[in-house]
PDB file of N, CA, C and O in Angstrom, chain B, residues numbered from 101:
ATOM      1  N   MET B 101       0.780  -0.790  -0.375  1.00  0.00           N
ATOM      2  CA  MET B 101      -0.158  -0.013  -0.587  1.00  0.00           C
ATOM      3  C   MET B 101       1.301   1.288   0.069  1.00  0.00           C
ATOM      4  O   MET B 101       1.768   2.093  -0.736  1.00  0.00           O
ATOM      5  N   GLY B 102       1.540   1.271   0.776  1.00  0.00           N
ATOM      6  CA  GLY B 102       3.234   2.706   0.748  1.00  0.00           C
ATOM      7  C   GLY B 102       3.355   3.034  -0.705  1.00  0.00           C
ATOM      8  O   GLY B 102       3.453   4.238  -0.943  1.00  0.00           O
ATOM      9  N   TYR B 103       3.374   1.980  -2.032  1.00  0.00           N
ATOM     10  CA  TYR B 103       3.835   1.991  -3.468  1.00  0.00           C
ATOM     11  C   TYR B 103       2.998   3.059  -3.884  1.00  0.00           C
ATOM     12  O   TYR B 103       3.245   4.238  -4.138  1.00  0.00           O
ATOM     13  N   LEU B 104       1.831   2.310  -3.901  1.00  0.00           N
ATOM     14  CA  LEU B 104       0.323   3.256  -3.924  1.00  0.00           C
ATOM     15  C   LEU B 104      -0.014   4.783  -3.813  1.00  0.00           C
ATOM     16  O   LEU B 104      -0.624   5.670  -4.410  1.00  0.00           O
ATOM     17  N   ALA B 105       0.710   4.573  -2.746  1.00  0.00           N
ATOM     18  CA  ALA B 105      -0.201   5.749  -1.721  1.00  0.00           C
ATOM     19  C   ALA B 105       1.324   6.331  -2.572  1.00  0.00           C
ATOM     20  O   ALA B 105       0.958   7.167  -3.398  1.00  0.00           O
ATOM     21  N   VAL B 106       2.382   6.210  -2.608  1.00  0.00           N
ATOM     22  CA  VAL B 106       3.606   7.373  -3.121  1.00  0.00           C
ATOM     23  C   VAL B 106       2.342   8.124  -4.112  1.00  0.00           C
ATOM     24  O   VAL B 106       1.636   9.133  -4.116  1.00  0.00           O
ATOM     25  N   LEU B 107       2.671   6.542  -5.148  1.00  0.00           N
ATOM     26  CA  LEU B 107       2.533   6.674  -6.760  1.00  0.00           C
ATOM     27  C   LEU B 107       1.491   8.162  -6.632  1.00  0.00           C
ATOM     28  O   LEU B 107       1.949   9.297  -6.765  1.00  0.00           O
ATOM     29  N   VAL B 108      -0.355   7.774  -6.274  1.00  0.00           N
ATOM     30  CA  VAL B 108      -1.058   9.420  -5.645  1.00  0.00           C
ATOM     31  C   VAL B 108      -0.481   9.786  -5.528  1.00  0.00           C
ATOM     32  O   VAL B 108      -0.278  10.008  -6.722  1.00  0.00           O
ATOM     33  N   GLY B 109       0.344  10.286  -5.036  1.00  0.00           N
ATOM     34  CA  GLY B 109       0.742  11.421  -3.989  1.00  0.00           C
ATOM     35  C   GLY B 109       2.136  11.992  -4.914  1.00  0.00           C
ATOM     36  O   GLY B 109       2.419  13.190  -4.934  1.00  0.00           O
ATOM     37  N   ILE B 110       2.785  11.153  -5.517  1.00  0.00           N
ATOM     38  CA  ILE B 110       3.396  11.995  -7.024  1.00  0.00           C
ATOM     39  C   ILE B 110       2.729  12.565  -8.031  1.00  0.00           C
ATOM     40  O   ILE B 110       2.883  13.718  -8.435  1.00  0.00           O
ATOM     41  N   PHE B 111       1.818  11.573  -8.530  1.00  0.00           N
ATOM     42  CA  PHE B 111       0.410  12.504  -9.286  1.00  0.00           C
ATOM     43  C   PHE B 111      -0.363  13.285  -8.934  1.00  0.00           C
ATOM     44  O   PHE B 111      -0.722  14.148  -9.735  1.00  0.00           O
ATOM     45  N   LEU B 112      -0.785  13.261  -7.874  1.00  0.00           N
ATOM     46  CA  LEU B 112      -1.072  14.651  -7.616  1.00  0.00           C
ATOM     47  C   LEU B 112      -0.107  15.954  -7.583  1.00  0.00           C
ATOM     48  O   LEU B 112      -0.234  17.154  -7.827  1.00  0.00           O
ATOM     49  N   ILE B 113       1.169  14.879  -7.049  1.00  0.00           N
ATOM     50  CA  ILE B 113       2.114  16.396  -6.819  1.00  0.00           C
ATOM     51  C   ILE B 113       2.239  17.155  -8.635  1.00  0.00           C
ATOM     52  O   ILE B 113       2.295  18.333  -8.990  1.00  0.00           O
ATOM     53  N   TYR B 114       2.246  15.833  -9.458  1.00  0.00           N
ATOM     54  CA  TYR B 114       2.449  16.794 -10.716  1.00  0.00           C
ATOM     55  C   TYR B 114       1.633  16.712 -11.749  1.00  0.00           C
ATOM     56  O   TYR B 114       1.873  16.726 -12.956  1.00  0.00           O
ATOM     57  N   LEU B 115       0.506  16.613 -11.077  1.00  0.00           N
ATOM     58  CA  LEU B 115      -1.027  16.650 -11.935  1.00  0.00           C
ATOM     59  C   LEU B 115      -1.365  18.014 -12.519  1.00  0.00           C
ATOM     60  O   LEU B 115      -2.186  18.032 -13.436  1.00  0.00           O
ATOM     61  N   PRO B 116      -0.823  19.180 -12.095  1.00  0.00           N
ATOM     62  CA  PRO B 116      -1.096  20.851 -12.682  1.00  0.00           C
ATOM     63  C   PRO B 116      -0.068  20.830 -13.786  1.00  0.00           C
ATOM     64  O   PRO B 116      -0.522  21.109 -14.896  1.00  0.00           O
ATOM     65  N   TYR B 117       1.289  20.544 -13.714  1.00  0.00           N
ATOM     66  CA  TYR B 117       2.258  20.292 -14.735  1.00  0.00           C
ATOM     67  C   TYR B 117       1.456  20.019 -15.888  1.00  0.00           C
ATOM     68  O   TYR B 117       1.209  20.832 -16.779  1.00  0.00           O
ATOM     69  N   LEU B 118       1.118  19.004 -15.833  1.00  0.00           N
ATOM     70  CA  LEU B 118       0.255  18.182 -16.530  1.00  0.00           C
ATOM     71  C   LEU B 118      -0.901  18.531 -17.006  1.00  0.00           C
ATOM     72  O   LEU B 118      -1.440  17.442 -17.205  1.00  0.00           O
ATOM     73  N   ILE B 119      -1.382  19.060 -17.211  1.00  0.00           N
ATOM     74  CA  ILE B 119      -2.261  19.446 -16.837  1.00  0.00           C
ATOM     75  C   ILE B 119      -2.296  20.816 -18.228  1.00  0.00           C
ATOM     76  O   ILE B 119      -2.869  21.015 -19.299  1.00  0.00           O
ATOM     77  N   LEU B 120      -1.250  21.510 -17.306  1.00  0.00           N
ATOM     78  CA  LEU B 120      -0.441  23.238 -17.761  1.00  0.00           C
ATOM     79  C   LEU B 120       0.622  22.156 -19.065  1.00  0.00           C
ATOM     80  O   LEU B 120       1.345  22.924 -19.700  1.00  0.00           O
ATOM     81  N   PHE B 121       0.857  20.273 -19.630  1.00  0.00           N
ATOM     82  CA  PHE B 121       1.346  20.142 -20.315  1.00  0.00           C
ATOM     83  C   PHE B 121       0.032  19.987 -21.606  1.00  0.00           C
ATOM     84  O   PHE B 121       0.209  19.640 -22.774  1.00  0.00           O
ATOM     85  N   VAL B 122      -1.224  20.353 -20.969  1.00  0.00           N
ATOM     86  CA  VAL B 122      -1.816  18.870 -22.161  1.00  0.00           C
ATOM     87  C   VAL B 122      -2.127  20.669 -22.582  1.00  0.00           C
ATOM     88  O   VAL B 122      -1.311  20.882 -23.479  1.00  0.00           O
ATOM     89  N   LEU B 123      -2.770  21.736 -22.379  1.00  0.00           N
ATOM     90  CA  LEU B 123      -3.848  22.307 -22.613  1.00  0.00           C
ATOM     91  C   LEU B 123      -2.142  23.302 -23.612  1.00  0.00           C
ATOM     92  O   LEU B 123      -2.177  24.248 -24.399  1.00  0.00           O
ATOM     93  N   LEU B 124      -1.346  22.786 -23.259  1.00  0.00           N
ATOM     94  CA  LEU B 124      -0.509  24.100 -24.083  1.00  0.00           C
ATOM     95  C   LEU B 124      -0.284  23.401 -26.114  1.00  0.00           C
ATOM     96  O   LEU B 124      -0.146  23.860 -27.248  1.00  0.00           O
ATOM     97  N   LEU B 125      -0.403  21.828 -25.268  1.00  0.00           N
ATOM     98  CA  LEU B 125      -0.590  21.244 -26.971  1.00  0.00           C
ATOM     99  C   LEU B 125      -1.888  21.314 -27.250  1.00  0.00           C
ATOM    100  O   LEU B 125      -1.515  20.659 -28.223  1.00  0.00           O
ATOM    101  N   ILE B 126      -2.754  21.413 -27.349  1.00  0.00           N
ATOM    102  CA  ILE B 126      -4.026  21.875 -26.707  1.00  0.00           C
ATOM    103  C   ILE B 126      -3.879  22.861 -27.927  1.00  0.00           C
ATOM    104  O   ILE B 126      -4.048  22.711 -29.137  1.00  0.00           O
ATOM    105  N   THR B 127      -3.339  24.382 -26.808  1.00  0.00           N
ATOM    106  CA  THR B 127      -3.469  25.251 -27.562  1.00  0.00           C
ATOM    107  C   THR B 127      -3.006  25.684 -28.478  1.00  0.00           C
ATOM    108  O   THR B 127      -3.589  26.560 -29.115  1.00  0.00           O
ATOM    109  N   ALA B 128      -1.398  25.043 -28.956  1.00  0.00           N
ATOM    110  CA  ALA B 128      -0.746  24.401 -30.138  1.00  0.00           C
ATOM    111  C   ALA B 128      -1.314  24.687 -31.275  1.00  0.00           C
ATOM    112  O   ALA B 128      -1.218  25.574 -32.124  1.00  0.00           O
ATOM    113  N   GLY B 129      -2.328  23.123 -30.993  1.00  0.00           N
ATOM    114  CA  GLY B 129      -2.773  22.864 -32.038  1.00  0.00           C
ATOM    115  C   GLY B 129      -4.173  23.486 -32.909  1.00  0.00           C
ATOM    116  O   GLY B 129      -4.292  23.689 -34.117  1.00  0.00           O
ATOM    117  N   ILE B 130      -5.244  23.711 -31.691  1.00  0.00           N
ATOM    118  CA  ILE B 130      -5.478  25.015 -32.054  1.00  0.00           C
ATOM    119  C   ILE B 130      -4.403  26.696 -33.409  1.00  0.00           C
ATOM    120  O   ILE B 130      -4.293  26.839 -34.627  1.00  0.00           O
ATOM    121  N   LEU B 131      -4.069  27.252 -32.566  1.00  0.00           N
ATOM    122  CA  LEU B 131      -3.123  28.063 -33.412  1.00  0.00           C
ATOM    123  C   LEU B 131      -3.039  27.949 -34.296  1.00  0.00           C
ATOM    124  O   LEU B 131      -3.472  28.787 -35.087  1.00  0.00           O
ATOM    125  N   TYR B 132      -1.969  26.003 -34.963  1.00  0.00           N
ATOM    126  CA  TYR B 132      -1.624  26.069 -36.101  1.00  0.00           C
ATOM    127  C   TYR B 132      -2.371  25.620 -37.224  1.00  0.00           C
ATOM    128  O   TYR B 132      -2.016  25.653 -38.403  1.00  0.00           O
ATOM    129  N   LEU B 133      -3.423  25.204 -36.755  1.00  0.00           N
ATOM    130  CA  LEU B 133      -4.834  25.121 -37.619  1.00  0.00           C
ATOM    131  C   LEU B 133      -5.365  26.169 -38.185  1.00  0.00           C
ATOM    132  O   LEU B 133      -5.608  26.465 -39.355  1.00  0.00           O
ATOM    133  N   LEU B 134      -5.603  27.026 -36.517  1.00  0.00           N
ATOM    134  CA  LEU B 134      -6.069  28.862 -36.933  1.00  0.00           C
ATOM    135  C   LEU B 134      -4.868  29.885 -38.298  1.00  0.00           C
ATOM    136  O   LEU B 134      -5.121  30.528 -39.317  1.00  0.00           O
ATOM    137  N   LEU B 135      -3.803  29.590 -37.680  1.00  0.00           N
ATOM    138  CA  LEU B 135      -3.035  30.269 -39.119  1.00  0.00           C
ATOM    139  C   LEU B 135      -2.211  29.173 -40.096  1.00  0.00           C
ATOM    140  O   LEU B 135      -1.053  29.454 -40.405  1.00  0.00           O
ATOM    141  N   LEU B 136      -2.850  27.851 -40.606  1.00  0.00           N
ATOM    142  CA  LEU B 136      -2.139  27.590 -40.802  1.00  0.00           C
ATOM    143  C   LEU B 136      -2.751  27.504 -42.892  1.00  0.00           C
ATOM    144  O   LEU B 136      -2.170  27.189 -43.930  1.00  0.00           O
ATOM    145  N   PRO B 137      -3.993  27.924 -42.590  1.00  0.00           N
ATOM    146  CA  PRO B 137      -4.377  28.922 -44.204  1.00  0.00           C
ATOM    147  C   PRO B 137      -4.088  29.948 -45.184  1.00  0.00           C
ATOM    148  O   PRO B 137      -4.287  30.162 -46.380  1.00  0.00           O
ATOM    149  N   PHE B 138      -3.221  30.807 -43.610  1.00  0.00           N
ATOM    150  CA  PHE B 138      -2.479  32.359 -43.955  1.00  0.00           C
ATOM    151  C   PHE B 138      -0.953  31.537 -43.985  1.00  0.00           C
ATOM    152  O   PHE B 138      -0.200  32.204 -44.695  1.00  0.00           O
ATOM    153  N   ALA B 139      -0.277  30.352 -43.466  1.00  0.00           N
ATOM    154  CA  ALA B 139       0.458  29.793 -44.523  1.00  0.00           C
ATOM    155  C   ALA B 139       0.749  29.504 -45.068  1.00  0.00           C
ATOM    156  O   ALA B 139       1.922  29.452 -45.439  1.00  0.00           O
ATOM    157  N   LEU B 140      -0.764  28.873 -45.739  1.00  0.00           N
ATOM    158  CA  LEU B 140      -0.769  28.339 -47.296  1.00  0.00           C
ATOM    159  C   LEU B 140      -0.670  28.925 -48.303  1.00  0.00           C
ATOM    160  O   LEU B 140      -0.192  28.523 -49.363  1.00  0.00           O
ATOM    161  N   LEU B 141      -1.535  30.873 -47.817  1.00  0.00           N
ATOM    162  CA  LEU B 141      -2.356  31.572 -48.722  1.00  0.00           C
ATOM    163  C   LEU B 141       0.086  32.240 -48.990  1.00  0.00           C
ATOM    164  O   LEU B 141       0.277  32.667 -50.129  1.00  0.00           O
ATOM    165  N   ILE B 142       1.073  32.244 -48.309  1.00  0.00           N
ATOM    166  CA  ILE B 142       1.631  32.692 -48.002  1.00  0.00           C
ATOM    167  C   ILE B 142       2.972  31.634 -49.246  1.00  0.00           C
ATOM    168  O   ILE B 142       4.027  31.873 -49.833  1.00  0.00           O
ATOM    169  N   ARG B 143       2.404  30.936 -49.139  1.00  0.00           N
ATOM    170  CA  ARG B 143       3.485  30.077 -50.464  1.00  0.00           C
ATOM    171  C   ARG B 143       2.680  30.303 -51.294  1.00  0.00           C
ATOM    172  O   ARG B 143       3.123  29.969 -52.393  1.00  0.00           O
ATOM    173  N   LYS B 144       1.857  30.642 -51.336  1.00  0.00           N
ATOM    174  CA  LYS B 144       0.928  30.169 -52.828  1.00  0.00           C
ATOM    175  C   LYS B 144       1.635  31.511 -53.841  1.00  0.00           C
ATOM    176  O   LYS B 144       1.743  31.678 -55.056  1.00  0.00           O
ATOM    177  N   LEU B 145       1.925  32.112 -52.932  1.00  0.00           N
ATOM    178  CA  LEU B 145       1.859  33.879 -52.952  1.00  0.00           C
ATOM    179  C   LEU B 145       3.424  33.676 -53.296  1.00  0.00           C
ATOM    180  O   LEU B 145       3.759  34.263 -54.325  1.00  0.00           O
ATOM    181  N   ARG B 146       4.275  33.083 -52.751  1.00  0.00           N
ATOM    182  CA  ARG B 146       5.675  32.849 -53.169  1.00  0.00           C
ATOM    183  C   ARG B 146       6.395  31.973 -54.447  1.00  0.00           C
ATOM    184  O   ARG B 146       7.559  32.139 -54.810  1.00  0.00           O
ATOM    185  N   ARG B 147       5.445  31.016 -55.036  1.00  0.00           N
ATOM    186  CA  ARG B 147       5.542  30.347 -56.076  1.00  0.00           C
ATOM    187  C   ARG B 147       5.143  31.330 -57.682  1.00  0.00           C
ATOM    188  O   ARG B 147       5.497  31.372 -58.860  1.00  0.00           O
ATOM    189  N   THR B 148       4.141  32.033 -56.693  1.00  0.00           N
ATOM    190  CA  THR B 148       3.382  32.278 -58.197  1.00  0.00           C
ATOM    191  C   THR B 148       4.034  33.589 -58.341  1.00  0.00           C
ATOM    192  O   THR B 148       3.327  34.425 -58.903  1.00  0.00           O
ATOM    193  N   ARG B 149       4.937  33.891 -58.058  1.00  0.00           N
ATOM    194  CA  ARG B 149       6.150  35.231 -58.398  1.00  0.00           C
ATOM    195  C   ARG B 149       6.338  34.984 -59.092  1.00  0.00           C
ATOM    196  O   ARG B 149       6.806  33.880 -59.368  1.00  0.00           O
ATOM    197  N   PRO B 150       6.025  36.098 -60.011  1.00  0.00           N
ATOM    198  CA  PRO B 150       6.429  36.644 -61.713  1.00  0.00           C
ATOM    199  C   PRO B 150       7.812  36.133 -61.736  1.00  0.00           C
ATOM    200  O   PRO B 150       8.654  36.927 -61.318  1.00  0.00           O
ATOM    201  N   ARG B 151       8.267  34.882 -62.167  1.00  0.00           N
ATOM    202  CA  ARG B 151       9.550  35.666 -63.026  1.00  0.00           C
ATOM    203  C   ARG B 151      10.426  36.146 -64.043  1.00  0.00           C
ATOM    204  O   ARG B 151       9.959  35.730 -65.103  1.00  0.00           O
ATOM    205  N   PRO B 152      11.091  36.573 -64.185  1.00  0.00           N
ATOM    206  CA  PRO B 152      11.845  36.762 -65.089  1.00  0.00           C
ATOM    207  C   PRO B 152      11.870  36.987 -66.496  1.00  0.00           C
ATOM    208  O   PRO B 152      12.093  35.923 -67.074  1.00  0.00           O
ATOM    209  N   SER B 153      11.739  37.887 -67.228  1.00  0.00           N
ATOM    210  CA  SER B 153      11.428  36.926 -69.047  1.00  0.00           C
ATOM    211  C   SER B 153      13.689  36.539 -68.933  1.00  0.00           C
ATOM    212  O   SER B 153      14.461  37.335 -68.401  1.00  0.00           O
ATOM    213  N   GLN B 154      14.108  35.257 -69.555  1.00  0.00           N
ATOM    214  CA  GLN B 154      14.939  35.280 -70.029  1.00  0.00           C
ATOM    215  C   GLN B 154      15.094  35.313 -71.272  1.00  0.00           C
ATOM    216  O   GLN B 154      14.657  34.802 -72.303  1.00  0.00           O
ATOM    217  N   ASP B 155      15.827  36.044 -70.915  1.00  0.00           N
ATOM    218  CA  ASP B 155      16.752  36.817 -72.690  1.00  0.00           C
ATOM    219  C   ASP B 155      17.157  35.749 -73.475  1.00  0.00           C
ATOM    220  O   ASP B 155      17.391  34.799 -72.727  1.00  0.00           O
ATOM    221  N   SER B 156      17.355  35.454 -74.686  1.00  0.00           N
ATOM    222  CA  SER B 156      17.978  34.747 -75.337  1.00  0.00           C
ATOM    223  C   SER B 156      18.983  35.604 -76.223  1.00  0.00           C
ATOM    224  O   SER B 156      20.098  35.192 -76.540  1.00  0.00           O
ATOM    225  N   SER B 157      18.669  36.358 -76.445  1.00  0.00           N
ATOM    226  CA  SER B 157      18.977  36.736 -77.675  1.00  0.00           C
ATOM    227  C   SER B 157      20.728  36.776 -77.875  1.00  0.00           C
ATOM    228  O   SER B 157      21.379  36.671 -78.914  1.00  0.00           O
ATOM    229  N   TRP B 158      21.220  36.982 -76.365  1.00  0.00           N
ATOM    230  CA  TRP B 158      22.638  36.930 -76.543  1.00  0.00           C
ATOM    231  C   TRP B 158      23.253  35.701 -76.277  1.00  0.00           C
ATOM    232  O   TRP B 158      24.046  35.379 -75.391  1.00  0.00           O
ATOM    233  N   ILE B 159      22.455  34.702 -77.735  1.00  0.00           N
ATOM    234  CA  ILE B 159      22.852  33.250 -78.232  1.00  0.00           C
ATOM    235  C   ILE B 159      23.046  34.049 -79.455  1.00  0.00           C
ATOM    236  O   ILE B 159      24.158  33.682 -79.833  1.00  0.00           O
ATOM    237  N   LEU B 160      22.551  35.060 -80.424  1.00  0.00           N
ATOM    238  CA  LEU B 160      22.617  35.000 -81.426  1.00  0.00           C
ATOM    239  C   LEU B 160      24.057  36.259 -81.733  1.00  0.00           C
ATOM    240  O   LEU B 160      24.859  36.342 -82.663  1.00  0.00           O
ATOM    241  N   THR B 161      23.880  37.039 -80.553  1.00  0.00           N
ATOM    242  CA  THR B 161      25.120  37.967 -80.548  1.00  0.00           C
ATOM    243  C   THR B 161      26.778  37.047 -81.252  1.00  0.00           C
ATOM    244  O   THR B 161      27.094  35.954 -80.782  1.00  0.00           O
ATOM    245  N   PRO B 162      27.412  37.550 -82.083  1.00  0.00           N
ATOM    246  CA  PRO B 162      28.610  37.577 -82.269  1.00  0.00           C
ATOM    247  C   PRO B 162      29.732  37.031 -81.413  1.00  0.00           C
ATOM    248  O   PRO B 162      29.683  38.100 -80.805  1.00  0.00           O
ATOM    249  N   PRO B 163      30.535  36.482 -80.898  1.00  0.00           N
ATOM    250  CA  PRO B 163      31.337  35.757 -79.542  1.00  0.00           C
ATOM    251  C   PRO B 163      32.166  37.116 -79.738  1.00  0.00           C
ATOM    252  O   PRO B 163      32.186  37.775 -80.778  1.00  0.00           O
ATOM    253  N   ASP B 164      32.709  37.355 -78.786  1.00  0.00           N
ATOM    254  CA  ASP B 164      34.153  38.789 -78.592  1.00  0.00           C
ATOM    255  C   ASP B 164      35.317  38.468 -78.599  1.00  0.00           C
ATOM    256  O   ASP B 164      36.181  39.325 -78.410  1.00  0.00           O
ATOM    257  N   ARG B 165      35.733  36.765 -78.882  1.00  0.00           N
ATOM    258  CA  ARG B 165      36.751  36.550 -78.280  1.00  0.00           C
ATOM    259  C   ARG B 165      37.154  36.048 -79.894  1.00  0.00           C
ATOM    260  O   ARG B 165      36.190  35.903 -80.646  1.00  0.00           O
ATOM    261  N   GLN B 166      38.368  35.809 -80.388  1.00  0.00           N
ATOM    262  CA  GLN B 166      39.055  35.705 -81.597  1.00  0.00           C
ATOM    263  C   GLN B 166      39.136  34.446 -81.595  1.00  0.00           C
ATOM    264  O   GLN B 166      39.645  33.901 -80.616  1.00  0.00           O
ATOM    265  N   PRO B 167      38.516  33.447 -83.002  1.00  0.00           N
ATOM    266  CA  PRO B 167      38.566  31.957 -83.151  1.00  0.00           C
ATOM    267  C   PRO B 167      39.956  31.412 -82.311  1.00  0.00           C
ATOM    268  O   PRO B 167      39.706  30.380 -81.688  1.00  0.00           O
ATOM    269  N   THR B 168      41.164  31.819 -82.184  1.00  0.00           N
ATOM    270  CA  THR B 168      42.565  31.945 -82.120  1.00  0.00           C
ATOM    271  C   THR B 168      42.498  31.322 -80.342  1.00  0.00           C
ATOM    272  O   THR B 168      43.377  30.577 -79.910  1.00  0.00           O
ATOM    273  N   ASP B 169      41.354  31.770 -79.517  1.00  0.00           N
ATOM    274  CA  ASP B 169      41.542  31.657 -78.240  1.00  0.00           C
ATOM    275  C   ASP B 169      41.716  30.278 -78.299  1.00  0.00           C
ATOM    276  O   ASP B 169      41.504  29.515 -79.241  1.00  0.00           O
ATOM    277  N   GLN B 170      42.240  29.991 -76.875  1.00  0.00           N
ATOM    278  CA  GLN B 170      42.066  28.328 -76.945  1.00  0.00           C
ATOM    279  C   GLN B 170      41.097  28.367 -75.796  1.00  0.00           C
ATOM    280  O   GLN B 170      40.672  29.454 -75.406  1.00  0.00           O
ATOM    281  N   ILE B 171      40.761  27.343 -75.287  1.00  0.00           N
ATOM    282  CA  ILE B 171      39.539  26.868 -74.102  1.00  0.00           C
ATOM    283  C   ILE B 171      40.562  26.185 -72.960  1.00  0.00           C
ATOM    284  O   ILE B 171      41.081  25.132 -73.329  1.00  0.00           O
ATOM    285  N   LEU B 172      40.771  26.470 -72.156  1.00  0.00           N
ATOM    286  CA  LEU B 172      41.915  25.160 -71.404  1.00  0.00           C
ATOM    287  C   LEU B 172      41.334  24.007 -70.291  1.00  0.00           C
ATOM    288  O   LEU B 172      40.120  24.211 -70.264  1.00  0.00           O
ATOM    289  N   LEU B 173      41.392  23.801 -70.119  1.00  0.00           N
ATOM    290  CA  LEU B 173      40.957  22.795 -69.282  1.00  0.00           C
ATOM    291  C   LEU B 173      40.929  22.966 -67.800  1.00  0.00           C
ATOM    292  O   LEU B 173      41.153  24.176 -67.761  1.00  0.00           O
ATOM    293  N   PRO B 174      40.801  22.576 -66.472  1.00  0.00           N
ATOM    294  CA  PRO B 174      41.644  22.261 -65.870  1.00  0.00           C
ATOM    295  C   PRO B 174      42.130  20.685 -65.701  1.00  0.00           C
ATOM    296  O   PRO B 174      41.507  19.696 -66.086  1.00  0.00           O
ATOM    297  N   ARG B 175      43.259  20.711 -65.101  1.00  0.00           N
ATOM    298  CA  ARG B 175      44.205  19.704 -65.343  1.00  0.00           C
ATOM    299  C   ARG B 175      43.145  18.862 -63.876  1.00  0.00           C
ATOM    300  O   ARG B 175      42.536  19.494 -63.013  1.00  0.00           O
ATOM    301  N   ARG B 176      43.186  17.973 -63.948  1.00  0.00           N
ATOM    302  CA  ARG B 176      43.315  16.685 -62.585  1.00  0.00           C
ATOM    303  C   ARG B 176      44.723  16.580 -61.941  1.00  0.00           C
ATOM    304  O   ARG B 176      45.873  16.264 -62.247  1.00  0.00           O
ATOM    305  N   HIS B 177      43.837  17.117 -60.643  1.00  0.00           N
ATOM    306  CA  HIS B 177      45.574  17.332 -59.182  1.00  0.00           C
ATOM    307  C   HIS B 177      46.504  15.770 -59.032  1.00  0.00           C
ATOM    308  O   HIS B 177      47.492  15.476 -58.359  1.00  0.00           O
ATOM    309  N   ASN B 178      45.631  14.966 -60.026  1.00  0.00           N
ATOM    310  CA  ASN B 178      46.826  13.608 -59.641  1.00  0.00           C
ATOM    311  C   ASN B 178      47.363  13.104 -60.670  1.00  0.00           C
ATOM    312  O   ASN B 178      48.362  12.389 -60.595  1.00  0.00           O
ATOM    313  N   ALA B 179      46.914  13.336 -61.513  1.00  0.00           N
ATOM    314  CA  ALA B 179      47.469  13.985 -63.033  1.00  0.00           C
ATOM    315  C   ALA B 179      48.801  14.359 -62.553  1.00  0.00           C
ATOM    316  O   ALA B 179      49.182  15.056 -61.613  1.00  0.00           O
ATOM    317  N   ALA B 180      49.883  13.154 -64.213  1.00  0.00           N
ATOM    318  CA  ALA B 180      51.101  13.597 -64.415  1.00  0.00           C
ATOM    319  C   ALA B 180      51.194  14.616 -65.454  1.00  0.00           C
ATOM    320  O   ALA B 180      50.410  14.658 -66.402  1.00  0.00           O
ATOM    321  N   PRO B 181      52.377  15.629 -65.235  1.00  0.00           N
ATOM    322  CA  PRO B 181      52.486  16.771 -66.518  1.00  0.00           C
ATOM    323  C   PRO B 181      52.290  16.118 -67.513  1.00  0.00           C
ATOM    324  O   PRO B 181      52.483  14.908 -67.394  1.00  0.00           O
ATOM    325  N   GLN B 182      51.953  16.508 -68.517  1.00  0.00           N
ATOM    326  CA  GLN B 182      52.369  16.313 -69.974  1.00  0.00           C
ATOM    327  C   GLN B 182      53.395  16.729 -70.705  1.00  0.00           C
ATOM    328  O   GLN B 182      53.478  16.410 -71.891  1.00  0.00           O
TER     329      GLN B 182
END
């Protein structure tokens, strides 16, 4: 009976904290449900922002460099020099 009395006593001591914890969880859930439409609206507005048009006219312009310019490719670090 002593163990049962200790368990009931500890439960009664921590009962206000348990009630507070449950109330905070319920409040957080209610706030989440209330703010969910606004979060979805903001997400939708951020995704549907008009993107700047891609101007591809630079492809058709003549190159600024001479044809004799060489494009140097990077060597691997472990490759021996040739």
